[in-house]
C-alpha positions in Angstrom: -46.2 -72.4 -59.6 -47.1 -69.4 -57.4 -45.7 -70.3 -54.0 -44.7 -68.6 -50.8 -43.3 -65.5 -52.5 -46.8 -64.7 -53.9 -48.5 -65.4 -50.5 -46.0 -63.1 -48.8 -47.0 -60.4 -51.3 -50.6 -61.1 -50.9 -50.3 -61.0 -47.2 -48.7 -57.5 -47.4 -51.8 -56.4 -49.4 -54.1 -57.9 -46.9 -52.2 -56.3 -44.0 -52.4 -52.9 -45.8 -56.3 -53.4 -45.9 -56.8 -54.4 -49.4 -59.5 -57.0 -50.3 -58.3 -60.0 -52.2 -60.3 -62.5 -54.3 -58.2 -65.3 -55.6 -59.1 -66.4 -59.1 -58.0 -69.2 -61.5 -56.4 -71.3 -58.7 -56.2 -75.1 -58.3 -53.9 -78.0 -57.7 -52.5 -78.1 -61.3 -49.4 -76.2 -62.4 -49.2 -73.4 -65.0 -48.0 -75.5 -67.9 -51.0 -76.5 -70.0 -51.8 -79.9 -71.5 -52.4 -83.6 -70.7 -49.0 -84.1 -69.0 -49.4 -81.5 -66.2 -48.6 -82.2 -62.8 -51.0 -82.0 -59.7 -49.2 -80.3 -56.6 -51.4 -81.3 -53.7 -48.9 -80.1 -51.2 -48.7 -76.5 -52.5 -52.5 -76.4 -53.0 -52.9 -77.2 -49.3 -50.5 -74.5 -48.3 -52.6 -72.0 -50.5 -56.0 -73.3 -49.2 -54.8 -73.1 -45.6 -53.5 -69.5 -46.2 -56.7 -68.6 -48.0 -58.8 -70.0 -45.1 -56.7 -68.3 -42.4 -57.1 -65.1 -44.2 -60.7 -65.4 -45.1 -59.8 -65.0 -48.8 -62.5 -66.3 -51.3 -61.5 -68.1 -54.4 -62.7 -69.8 -57.6 -61.1 -72.8 -59.2 -59.7 -73.2 -62.6 -61.0 -74.8 -64.9 -64.4 -75.9 -65.9 -63.3 -76.6 -69.5 -63.4 -79.9 -71.3 -59.9 -79.4 -72.9 -57.3 -82.2 -73.0 -55.7 -80.8 -69.8 -55.2 -82.2 -66.4 -56.8 -79.1 -64.9 -60.1 -79.5 -66.9 -63.2 -80.6 -64.8 -65.3 -81.8 -67.6 -65.0 -84.8 -70.1 -65.3 -83.8 -73.8 -68.5 -85.7 -73.8 -70.1 -83.6 -71.1 -73.4 -81.8 -72.3 -72.9 -78.2 -73.3 -76.2 -77.2 -71.4 -74.9 -78.5 -67.9 -77.0 -81.1 -66.0 -73.7 -82.9 -65.6 -73.5 -86.5 -64.0 -70.6 -86.6 -61.6 -69.6 -90.1 -62.6 -69.9 -89.7 -66.4 -69.2 -86.2 -67.1 -66.5 -85.0 -64.6 -62.8 -85.7 -65.0 -60.9 -86.9 -61.8 -59.9 -83.3 -61.2 -63.5 -82.2 -61.7 -64.7 -84.8 -59.1 -62.0 -83.8 -56.7 -63.0 -80.1 -57.2 -66.7 -80.9 -56.6 -66.0 -82.8 -53.6 -63.7 -80.3 -52.2 -66.1 -77.4 -52.7 -69.0 -79.4 -51.3 -67.0 -80.1 -48.1 -66.1 -76.4 -47.8 -69.6 -75.3 -48.2 -71.4 -77.8 -46.2 -73.4 -75.0 -44.4 -75.1 -73.8 -47.6 -78.9 -73.2 -47.7 -80.7 -76.5 -48.1 -81.8 -75.5 -51.6 -78.2 -75.7 -52.7 -77.0 -78.5 -50.5 -78.1 -82.1 -51.2 -76.8 -83.1 -47.7 -79.4 -80.9 -46.0 -82.5 -81.4 -48.1 -81.5 -80.5 -51.6 -82.6 -83.9 -52.8 -79.3 -84.9 -54.0 -79.4 -82.8 -57.1 -76.3 -80.9 -58.2 -78.5 -78.3 -59.9 -79.2 -75.1 -57.9 -82.9 -74.2 -58.1 -82.7 -70.9 -56.3 -80.8 -68.8 -54.0 -81.0 -65.2 -52.7 -78.3 -62.6 -52.6 -76.7 -61.9 -49.3 -78.4 -59.2 -47.2 -75.3 -58.5 -45.2 -71.6 -59.4 -45.5 -69.0 -58.7 -42.7 -65.3 -59.9 -42.7 -65.0 -63.1 -40.8 -68.8 -63.6 -40.3 -71.2 -65.7 -42.3 -73.3 -63.8 -44.7 -77.1 -63.6 -44.1 -79.6 -64.4 -46.7 -82.4 -62.0 -47.6 
């Protein structure tokens, strides 16, 4: 629902030196409920813009509501430890796969592809020791 006009406004903010953090974004429109539409093309435009401008983002939504945007099945345990095949919705699985692909270079403790044992549970991570625009952060 928030297309090129909002990207243009965000670009003006970035060009002016403001920092941006994109929240509550995703492939699903802003009308709630089970009959919402996925707009992959618009998400791709947003994701490309965020990547090109090094804007970080968090996805909407981890809920178990009867909405297309929800990531969890109503039967998902409330304490976490979710199984991707049994507890995630199709949107939840898409989000999980997309975030994993974008974060393939995480420390091995977080990344099952590089030694995390295949678990989706993060056992430990340290805070970044340094952060610079356009450069990877280093862990303490």
